[in-house]
C-alpha positions, 0 to 999 in steps of 0.5 A: 573652523571645524564647525563650517566642515560639519566635521562629524564625529562615529564612533564605532562603540557608539552606534548613536553616531552612526545616525550623524550619518544620516540626514533626516529631519531639520529637527533631528540635524539639530538634534546630532549637531549639539550631541556630535558639537559636545563630542567635540569638546569631550574630545578636546578637554579630555586630550588635551587633559591628557596632554597636559597631564603628560608634560607635567609627567615628564618635567617630573621626570626630567627633574626627577634625572637631574638630581639623581646625575642622570640627566645631562640634556643634548651636548653642544656640537662643538666641531660645528660651533668654532666651525661657526665662530671662524666663520663669523672671525671671518666675515661671513653673513650669518645667512651664509653661515646658517646655509654653510653649517645647517644651523640654525639662527638662534642657535647663530646668535647663541655663539655669535652673543658667546663671543660678546662676553669677555670670559664666556667659553665659545659654546659652553651653553648652546646644545644644538 
């Protein structure tokens, strides 16, 4: 997709990339296209590594906070979950419940499942 749009990477601190904006002979164009493709690949690899590093550090931090008892996640919205459970009891359709409460289909499914389980506390596992 990027190749089809002929995106060219020009960096302010890389003067050789400035040449990519000017059209020259065919050989030079092909060389600049190769350099541009390489720069895109390198930038994509660096971005991916940065993303993975941030995710790994975040996961470690969350695990450390959980071990210390400092991280509990988002608490369940008990009032909304009770309203959803009540609407389910009244026989409302899922679409009506989602429209009325603004909840997601996934949350609605969790609450419906919890209502079917004999020992489950309503909304105990839900976090939305």
